[in-house]
C-alpha positions in Angstrom: 15.6 24.8 -68.1 17.2 22.6 -66.5 21.0 22.0 -67.0 19.8 18.0 -68.4 17.9 19.8 -70.8 20.1 22.7 -71.7 22.7 19.8 -72.2 20.6 18.3 -75.1 21.3 21.6 -76.8 24.8 21.3 -76.8 25.3 17.6 -77.8 28.7 17.5 -80.0 27.1 14.5 -81.8 23.8 16.4 -82.9 25.6 18.9 -83.4 28.5 17.1 -86.1 24.9 15.7 -87.6 23.8 18.9 -88.0 26.6 19.9 -90.0 27.0 17.2 -91.9 23.3 17.3 -93.1 24.3 21.1 -93.8 27.5 20.2 -95.9 25.0 17.9 -98.0 22.4 20.3 -98.9 25.1 22.9 -99.5 27.0 20.8 -102.1 23.2 20.0 -103.8 22.5 23.5 -104.0 24.2 26.0 -103.3 27.0 25.2 -106.0 29.0 28.8 -106.6 26.4 30.7 -105.4 26.7 32.7 -101.9 24.1 31.9 -99.7 24.0 35.4 -97.1 21.9 34.3 -93.7 21.3 36.9 -91.4 21.4 36.5 -87.6 19.3 39.6 -86.4 19.9 39.4 -82.6 23.3 40.5 -80.9 22.9 37.1 -78.5 22.8 35.0 -81.7 26.1 37.1 -83.0 27.9 36.1 -79.3 26.8 32.3 -79.6 27.9 32.5 -83.1 31.2 33.3 -82.7 31.5 31.7 -79.1 30.3 28.2 -80.9 32.8 28.6 -83.6 29.8 27.8 -85.7 31.3 30.2 -88.5 34.5 27.8 -89.1 32.0 24.8 -89.5 29.9 26.5 -92.3 30.8 25.1 -96.1 32.3 27.5 -98.6 29.8 30.0 -99.9 27.3 30.2 -96.6 27.8 33.4 -94.9 26.5 34.8 -91.7 25.9 38.6 -91.4 25.0 40.3 -88.3 22.0 42.7 -87.8 20.5 45.5 -86.2 19.9 43.3 -83.4 22.0 44.9 -80.7 19.6 47.4 -78.8 22.8 49.8 -77.9 24.4 49.9 -81.5 20.7 50.7 -83.3 20.6 53.8 -80.5 20.3 57.3 -82.6 22.9 59.6 -82.2 20.7 61.9 -81.2 19.3 59.8 -78.6 22.9 59.4 -77.3 23.4 63.4 -77.3 19.6 63.4 -75.2 20.9 61.0 -72.3 23.8 63.2 -71.5 21.9 67.0 -71.8 19.8 65.4 -69.4 22.6 64.2 -66.6 23.9 67.6 -66.6 20.4 69.0 -65.7 20.5 69.8 -61.8 18.7 67.4 -59.3 18.9 64.9 -61.5 20.0 61.1 -60.9 20.5 59.6 -64.5 19.9 55.5 -64.1 20.8 53.0 -67.3 22.3 49.6 -68.3 26.0 49.6 -68.7 26.5 49.3 -72.1 25.5 52.9 -72.7 27.9 54.3 -70.3 31.0 54.3 -73.1 28.7 55.3 -76.0 30.4 58.3 -77.3 28.0 61.0 -78.0 28.5 63.9 -80.1 30.7 66.3 -77.5 31.1 63.6 -74.3 29.4 60.1 -73.0 27.5 59.1 -69.6 31.2 58.0 -68.5 32.4 61.1 -69.2 29.8 62.9 -67.6 30.2 60.5 -64.3 33.6 61.3 -64.2 33.0 64.7 -64.3 30.4 64.4 -61.2 27.3 63.7 -62.5 24.8 61.7 -61.1 24.8 58.4 -63.2 24.0 54.6 -61.8 24.2 51.7 -63.4 21.2 49.2 -62.7 20.3 45.9 -64.0 16.3 46.3 -64.2 13.9 49.5 -64.3 13.3 48.0 -60.7 15.9 49.6 -59.4 15.5 52.5 -60.8 12.6 52.9 -58.9 14.1 52.2 -55.9 16.8 54.8 -56.6 13.5 57.1 -56.6 12.4 56.2 -53.9 15.4 56.8 -51.8 15.8 60.4 -53.5 12.6 62.3 -53.5 14.4 65.5 -53.7 15.9 64.6 -56.8 14.4 63.1 -60.4 15.2 60.0 -61.3 15.4 59.3 -65.6 15.5 56.0 -66.3 17.1 56.1 -70.0 14.8 53.6 -71.6 17.0 51.0 -74.6 16.1 48.1 -76.3 13.9 46.1 -78.0 10.2 44.5 -77.0 12.2 42.2 -74.6 12.6 44.9 -71.7 9.8 47.4 -72.8 7.4 45.2 -71.0 9.4 45.7 -68.0 10.4 49.6 -68.0 6.1 49.9 -69.0 5.2 47.8 -65.9 7.6 50.3 -63.8 5.5 53.2 -64.8 2.3 52.1 -64.0 4.4 51.1 -60.5 5.2 54.6 -60.6 1.7 55.7 -61.2 0.1 53.7 -58.5 2.9 54.4 -55.9 2.3 58.1 -56.7 5.5 58.4 -57.7 6.4 61.7 -58.9 10.5 62.3 -59.2 10.4 58.9 -61.7 10.8 59.4 -65.5 11.6 57.3 -68.7 12.9 58.6 -72.1 12.1 56.1 -74.1 14.4 55.3 -76.9 12.5 52.0 -77.7 12.9 50.4 -80.5 10.5 47.8 -82.7 11.9 45.0 -83.9 8.8 43.8 -87.1 9.2 47.5 -89.0 13.3 47.0 -88.9 12.9 43.6 -90.6 10.3 45.3 -93.0 13.3 48.1 -93.8 16.3 45.2 -94.3 14.0 42.7 -96.4 13.4 45.8 -99.3 16.8 47.4 -98.8 18.6 47.3 -102.2 21.8 47.5 -100.8 21.1 44.7 -98.7 21.3 41.5 -99.9 19.5 38.6 -97.2 18.5 35.3 -98.4 17.5 34.2 -94.8 17.3 35.2 -91.3 17.6 33.5 -88.2 15.1 35.9 -85.8 15.7 37.0 -82.2 15.0 34.3 -79.8 14.3 36.9 -76.9 12.3 39.0 -78.2 9.6 36.2 -80.4 9.2 34.6 -76.6 7.3 38.4 -76.4 6.0 38.7 -79.9 5.3 35.0 -80.7 5.7 33.8 -84.4 2.9 35.1 -85.4 4.5 38.7 -85.4 7.0 37.7 -88.4 4.4 36.2 -90.7 4.5 39.7 -93.1 8.0 38.1 -94.2 7.0 34.6 -95.4 3.5 36.1 -96.8 4.7 39.3 -98.3 8.2 38.9 -98.8 8.8 35.6 -99.4 12.0 35.3 -97.2 12.8 32.2 -95.4 13.0 32.8 -91.5 14.1 30.6 -88.7 12.5 31.1 -84.7 15.8 30.1 -83.1 17.4 29.8 -79.6 20.6 30.3 -78.4 22.9 27.2 -77.7 25.0 25.8 -80.6 22.4 22.9 -82.1 19.5 25.1 -81.8 21.6 28.0 -84.3 22.8 24.8 -86.7 19.7 23.7 -86.9 18.9 27.4 -87.8 20.7 27.3 -90.9 20.1 23.3 -92.4 16.3 25.0 -92.1 17.4 27.9 -93.9 19.0 26.2 -96.8 16.6 23.7 -97.1 14.2 26.4 -97.3 16.3 28.1 -100.1 17.2 24.8 -101.8 13.2 23.9 -102.4 12.6 27.5 -103.2 9.6 27.2 -100.3 10.2 30.0 -98.1 8.8 29.2 -94.7 8.2 31.1 -90.9 10.1 28.2 -89.0 9.6 28.3 -85.2 12.6 26.4 -83.7 12.0 27.4 -80.6 9.1 26.4 -79.8 10.1 25.4 -75.9 10.3 29.2 -75.3 8.1 30.6 -78.3 4.4 30.5 -79.5 2.6 31.9 -82.0 0.8 34.5 -80.4 3.4 34.8 -77.7 3.1 36.4 -74.0 0.1 38.0 -74.1 0.6 39.8 -70.5 3.4 41.2 -71.7 2.4 42.4 -74.9 -0.8 44.1 -73.0 0.9 45.7 -70.2 3.6 47.1 -73.2 0.6 48.4 -74.8 -0.7 49.9 -72.1 1.5 52.5 -71.2 3.6 52.8 -75.1 2.4 53.1 -78.5 4.1 53.2 -81.9 6.1 56.6 -83.3 8.4 56.8 -86.1 12.0 56.4 -84.9 15.5 56.6 -85.8 18.2 53.6 -86.1 21.4 54.4 -86.3 22.5 53.0 -90.0 18.8 52.0 -91.2 17.2 55.8 -90.4 14.0 56.7 -89.4 11.4 54.0 -89.6 7.9 53.9 -89.4 6.7 53.0 -86.0 10.2 52.2 -85.6 10.0 53.0 -81.4 7.7 53.7 -78.9 6.8 55.9 -76.7 5.2 56.6 -73.5 1.3 57.7 -73.9 -0.3 60.6 -73.2 -2.0 59.2 -70.1 1.7 59.1 -68.8 2.9 62.3 -69.6 4.1 63.3 -66.7 6.6 60.1 -66.5 7.7 61.3 -69.6 11.6 62.7 -69.5 11.5 63.6 -73.1 8.4 66.2 -72.6 9.4 67.0 -69.1 12.0 68.3 -69.6 13.3 71.0 -71.9 16.2 69.2 -73.8 18.8 70.4 -75.7 21.6 68.9 -78.5 23.8 69.5 -80.7 23.7 68.4 -84.1 24.2 64.9 -84.4 27.7 64.4 -85.8 28.6 60.5 -86.7 32.5 60.2 -86.3 34.0 60.3 -89.4 35.1 56.3 -90.8 32.8 54.9 -88.4 31.0 51.6 -90.5 28.8 51.1 -87.6 25.8 52.2 -89.7 26.6 49.5 -92.2 27.5 47.1 -90.0 24.3 47.3 -88.7 22.7 46.5 -92.0 25.1 43.2 -92.5 26.7 45.3 -95.4 29.9 45.3 -93.9 31.7 43.5 -91.3 34.1 45.0 -88.5 37.1 44.6 -90.8 36.0 46.6 -93.6 36.0 49.3 -91.5 39.2 51.6 -91.3 39.0 52.1 -87.9 38.6 48.8 -86.5 41.3 47.3 -84.3 43.0 50.9 -85.2 41.7 54.4 -83.6 38.1 51.8 -82.6 39.1 49.5 -79.5 37.1 48.2 -76.7 39.6 50.4 -74.5 38.7 53.7 -76.7 35.8 52.8 -78.7 34.5 55.2 -81.7 31.4 53.9 -82.5 28.4 51.9 -80.2 29.2 48.5 -82.0 32.5 48.4 -80.1 31.3 49.3 -76.9 28.2 47.1 -76.4 28.9 43.4 -75.0 26.1 42.4 -78.0 28.2 44.3 -80.9 29.2 43.0 -83.2 32.3 44.9 -83.4 33.3 43.9 -80.1 32.6 40.0 -80.7 34.7 40.4 -84.1 37.8 41.8 -81.6 37.3 39.5 -78.8 37.1 36.3 -80.9 38.2 36.9 -84.2 42.1 37.4 -83.5 43.4 37.1 -87.0 41.5 39.9 -88.4 
């Protein structure tokens, strides 16, 4: 997208008109009723804070963050498995940077690297493939964390390794899939959400049709949104209009990037390598078909199969409210550890570690809490 077109989504005048519309709908329909809208995506959370959108919303309209930070929802047992792999002989661990500082039960990848383990931060699975080519005497394990956005590229790395005959490249798949998590959220009795701002990046891959069940089965107002201020304000306005009219819709407000069918090529690559599996999410528990595992045809690239991984019984730090924050039940200042024992310099939970984590966003942008 060109800068010229991008500026349209940062237009102050258009933003002002949307704010006025939100105020008008709210005054007519909301009254004293509290409305809770969840932005599912961690990138949305950061954009909302950076743009100051919460400050212009009427009283009674709340934006709460959901489980849209892939590092944050990675289960403690998977973090412990990453650490166990890093301790193995003749292994190089390749990982995205946010994972390095996430505390496990008895260590972290950062601590292991400081102790001499070969753990390297990469920016893509292609970087990990290149490391495997450069070090044929080592087994290179890429830590596969993310949603449907990153899964196709990691699947492509396995296909590339297979084609090239690389025998020392492996992936530990801790990937998560978004629609099953949304199913759990809208059914959870302790999670009260009136409308959903659906993730932009994931939707580019999956397409808007992947969320149709939210409208037809659950009658939940939904909007797929981009990440600029006007995008998010438009999403809030659309959700309030749906709530006011009592007519839930699935509104694709990001048509410049999202189509109904998504990206068929990316989906095809992902489906060729991965298959759905029940998966543990931090805060949400085990979600049926909520993760991806490597198919049997590519088992030789599956670190979970190729290694005998022994991990301790996972222990969540006492007092850490990351799980409740990921479900939108709590906000970071309601955690007893927030800004006390848990800070970006010395984080207790992943929500304070990741750049997309809700606690990290609150710490950075909300100085009075």
